[in-house]
N, C-alpha and C positions, 0 to 999 in steps of 0.2 A: 504494500500500500504506500502511496506517495506520502513522504513526510511533510510536516507542517511548514518548514522553512522553504521547501521546494515549491509548495503551493503559493506561499507569500511572494516568492521571487517571480513565479509565473504570473501572478496577478499584476505585479508591478510592471512586468514586461508587456502583458497583453491587454490590461485594463487601464494602465497608466498609474502614475504615482499618487500617493495620498488617498487610496481607496480604503475607507475606514473599515475596521473590524471591531468586534466586541472583545474586550479583555486584553491584557498584556500578553497572554499566551492564548492566541486564537484557537477556536475549536474547529476541527475538521469533521463536520457532521455527515453521517451517512444514512441515518434511519430515525424515524419518529413514530411514536404510537401513544395516543392519549396525551398525558402530561409528561411523557418521557422522550428523551432523544439519546442517541448513541453516537460516539465518535468512531473514527477509523480504527482505533485500537480496541474497540468493543466496550469502552467504558460507558456506563449509563449515567445520565444526568436528569435531575428533576427540573423541569422547565417552569420557572416561576416568573418568566419575563415576557414571553412572546404572545402578543395579542393577535397575531396573524392567524395561527391555527385556533380560532376562537372556540370551537367546540371540540378541540383536541386534535393532535397531529393525526392525519390520515384517518379521519372518522369514516367508518365503512359506508355510511349512507351518503356522504358527500362524494367519496371515491366512486361509489356505484353510479350516482347521478352523472358525474363527469364522464365516466367510461361509456355509459349507455347512450348519452347524447352525442359524444364524440364518434361513436360507432354508427350513428344514424345520420347526423347532419351538423355541420358547422359552417356558417357562411356569413357574408356581408350583412350588416344590420339594415341595409336599405331594401332588403327583401322582407316580405311579411312573414312573421313567425309568432306563434302564440306564447312562446316561452317568456319573452320580455314582458308581455302584457300580464301574464299570470304572476310573475314576480313583482312587478310594480304594484299590482293590485294588492297582493299580500303585504308588501312592504308598507305602503301608505295606510293600510289598516292599523298600523301601530302608531300613527301620528294623529294629532288632533286637527280638525278642520280649521283653516282651509288648505292644509298641506296635503294635497291629493294628486299631484302630478310629479313626474320624475324624469330625469335624464340619466342614463347609465353610461359610465366611463370605464376606463381601465385602471385609473389611479385616483387617490385622494387629491393629488396635485392638480390633475385635470379638473376635478370637481370644484376645487376652490377657484381655479382660473375662471370657470364658467360662472360661478357665483359672483365674482367681481364684475363680470360683464352683465349679469342680470341686474346687479345694483345700479350700474351705469344706465342700463336701458330704462329702469323704473324711475330713476331720479334725474337723469340728465347730467349728473355730476361724476367726477372721477376720484375725489378724495376718499381715502380709506384710513380708518383708525385701527391699530392693533396694539397689543401690549409689547413691552420692551424685552420680553423674554419668551417669545412664542416661536412656533414653527408651523407653517401651513403648507409646505410643499416646495417644489423646486422648478416650476416653470419660470419663465422670465418675469412674468408679472407677480406671481405668488412669492417668489424669492425676495421681492422687495419688502415683504411684510416681516422678515426675520432680522432681528438684531443679533441673534446668536450665530447665524450663518450668513453674514451680510454679503450682498453682491458687490462687485468692485465699483460699480457706478450707481449710486442711489438716486432714484427718482424722487421728485419733491411732492408727489401727490399722496404720500403716506406720512401719517403722524403717529407717534407712539405715546402710550401712557404707561405709567409704572404698573407692573403686574401686582394684583392683590396678594397680600401676604398675611395670613391670619396669625402667624407667630410673631411677626414684626409689622403690625398694621400701619398702613399709610396714615400719617398724622399722629401716630403713637397711641391711638385708642381704637379698640375693636367695636364690633356691632354697627349701629347706625352711623356712627361717626366715620368708621372705615368706609362704609358704602358711600357716604356723602363725599369723602375725600377722593374716592375713585371716580365718582360722577363729576367732581370739579375738574379732575385731570382730563376727563373726556370732553367736558365743555371747553376747556382751554385748547384742546386739540382741534375741536370744531372751529374755533376762532382762527387758529393758525392756518387751517386749510382754506378758510374763506379769504384770509389775507393773501394767500399765495395764488388765489384765483381759481381754485379747483372746486370749491363747494364740497359738501359731504355726500358721499354715496352710501357708505356703510361702516358700521363697526363690526369687525370680524373677531370672534372669540371662540375658544374652546370653552364650553359652559362649565367644565370641570377644572379648567386651567391646569391641564395635565403637565405640560412641559414647564410650567411655572412652579411646579412643586405641589400640585393639588391641594391648595389651602382649604381649611374648613370654613366654609362660608354659609351663613344662615340663608334659608329660603327667602327669596325676595331681595337679596343683597344687590343684585344687578338692576333692580327696577329704576332707581334714580338715574343711573347712566343711560338706560334704555329710553327713559323719558326725555333726556337731553338730546339723544340721537334723533328720536322721532320728531321732537319739536323743531329740529333743524332740517327736517325733511329726509333724513337718512333711514336706512333699513338695517336690520340685525341679521347677521350671518352666524349660525352656530356650526362650528366645525366639530362634528361628532365622531371623527375617525377613531379616537381613543376611548371615549366614555360610552359610546353607543352600544346597542344590541344587548342590553340587559347586564352589562358588566358591573354597573354600580349597585345592583342587587335590589334597590328599592323602586326604580323606575327603568323603563326600557331605554329612555334617552336621557342624556345629561341635562338638556334644557328643561325637561319635566321635573327632574330633581331640583334644579335651580329655581323653578317657579316662574318661567316665562315662556312665551310662544314666539319663536323667531320667524322671520319672513322667509328665510332660506336655510336649509340644513344640508351640510355636506358630509358624506360618508365614504369609507374606503377600507383600508387594511383588513378588518376581520370579517367583512360581509360575505365572503365566499370561501372562508377557511383556508386562505393561502392562494387560491386562484386569483389572478389580478383583476379585481373588480372595484369600481368606485361609483359614486352617484351623487346627484343633487335632487333634493326634494323641495318643492315649493308649491305655491298656489297656482291655479289656472291663470289668474290675472298676471302674475309675475312671469310665468312661463310664456304667456302670449306676448307680453312686451319684449321679452328676450327673443322669441322666434321672429318677431316683426323686425327687430333691429339687427339681428345677427343671423347669417346663413350658416347654421351649424349642423354638422353630422359627425359621427364617430364610427369608423369602419368596424372596430372590434367591440366598442362599448355595448354591452347587452346582447352579444352574439349568443346563439342557442346554448353553447356549452357553458359560457359564463352565467347565463340566466339560470341554467339548471343547477350549477354549483351554488349560486346565491340562494335560490329557493330551498334547496336541500339544507343549507346551513341555517336559514331562518326557521325552518320546520324543526330541526334538531333542537335549537334553543328553546322553542316553544313546547315541543312535545316531550322533551326530557327534563323540563323544569329547571333549566340551567340558570335562569335569573334568580330563582329562589335559592338554588345551591350557592350562587355567588353571595347572596345576602347572609345565609347561615354560616358558610365557611369563612367568609370575610370577617364577620363579627368574631368568630372563634380565633382566627389568626391575629386580629388586632389585639384581642385580649391577651394572647400569648406575647405579643410585642410589649404590651404594658407590663406584663410580669417580668420580662427581661429588663425593662427600664428600672425595676426596683433594685437590680444588682449591677447595672452598668451605667455609670455616670455620663456616658456619651449621648444618651437619649435626651433630646430637647423637646421633641413633640412627636407623638404617634397619631397618625391621621389616615383618612381614606374612607372609601365606601365600597361595599361589595368586594370583588376581586381586583381592586385597584387601590392599593394601600401602601403604607411604608412608614418611615420614621426619619425625622430630621436629626442628624448627628451634629453635636456641638462639642467644643473643647471646654467650655465653661457654661453651666446651665444658667447662672445668674446673668452673665454678660451675653448669653446666646451667641457666642462666637462660633461661626461656622467651621466645622471640621471637614473641610473639602477633601484634603489629601487623605485623611483617615478613611473617609467614606469610600473613596476609590479603592483603597487597600482592602476594605471589607468586601467589596464587590468581587475583586480578584481572588481574595481568599475563599469566598464561597464557590467560585468557579472551580478552584482546586479541590474543594470538598464535595463536588458533584451536584451543586445547586446553582442554577443560573438565575441571577437577578441583576439589577443595575442601579444607576443613580442619576438624578437630575435635579432640577430646581434652580431658583435664582442664584444660589451660591454653590450649586452642584454638590450639595451635602445631604440630599434627601434620598434614602434608599427607596428604590422603585420596585415594587412587587406587583406583578400583573400577569398571573398565570392563565392558561386556558381555563374555560369555565367548568370543566369536569373536576377541577382541583378539589381534593377531599380534606377532611380533618386529619387523616393519616398523613397526607402529603404536607399539610401545614405543620404537623408535629415534627416531621423530618426537617423541614426548612428551619423551624425555630431551634431545634437541637443543634444543627450545624451553625446557625447564626450565633448561638450562645458560645460555641467553641471558637468561632472566628473573632468574636468580640473579646473573649478572654485572652486569646493568643496574640492579638494585635495591639501594640502600645498606642495609647491615645496621645498623639503628639501632632504638632502642626506639619 
């Protein structure tokens, strides 16, 4: 079997330099099943990180749907086919009115790109507001939204607001004051875009603020900011690529948990369990405005095989009660993290919802000093112990635990046991 360094060298030669990998010691994966993956040496890992295999690696019902449709027909989406219609019908049944139409794409990046154009079609403006620690994809337009992976040449139609932080709230006070501080930042961004001559088209957010470190925000936190956006004539885009499809345990979509109804919802990664599928869900009025202003089609978005994979994945989530499992197992795992926090002083904050949770690591609990280097060491130590998780957040010091939805209490126990070992063995230092 090809060794790891040979693969890394080939990647650099064939894919170019700086192609990122997870972990200091990258894993050569060769097999997956449920919540488990295996490397080329036959070592088994508990996957506590990948949201792409949403219903578990190689779920037999999704595999069967892909194989059956691929053996029957797969073709251009400009031919008529019932598969895409059946899927969009089932998908939009999970949303509240008037979100009842959809475009299927191949990636979440494409979906967010379309959402920006929809906002332009509805409002006539081009200004967009995003947080200063977000990621919404990698098309030319969508990459402008990212401060963490900034493009070489920044367009001036994007304004940024500080990401919400429940552990260190904007303005220093949590609750309503934090919400008002975030809304004030949005209002200032609206003014900046107007002064630049763009006007406001949209505020785009992940309703769970996943890349920002998934802060604990009370339901309705975003309402003052949403009111400011709508007063200025803009619309709300909810990027549900990470929190959607029941992952949060309490609600099928992140915006439902957050307590608001967006104008446009974008989805991607987990929606077909690893098959490349993304999408945009919106109202018929917004869709009509977009279709009027933009001649858009997508050769592969919603093709028969992709639609079959996506429908099978959605049915598995619903039929196997995976959202409820996310709630129960997530509650159990977070309680386990709180127990670890009793014996490890590096814990600053345990938070999350469903099977998207983690803990913020600090050097000093009173000063809340981010333990960024330490957190990276823990993620790499866990990889060596056969458990895959990662880290993110404003200070890159929040452990990110986001396993496939069949994740069980037994799996959580294993993760917690190995984490206890890694925290014990790794010195808490800058």
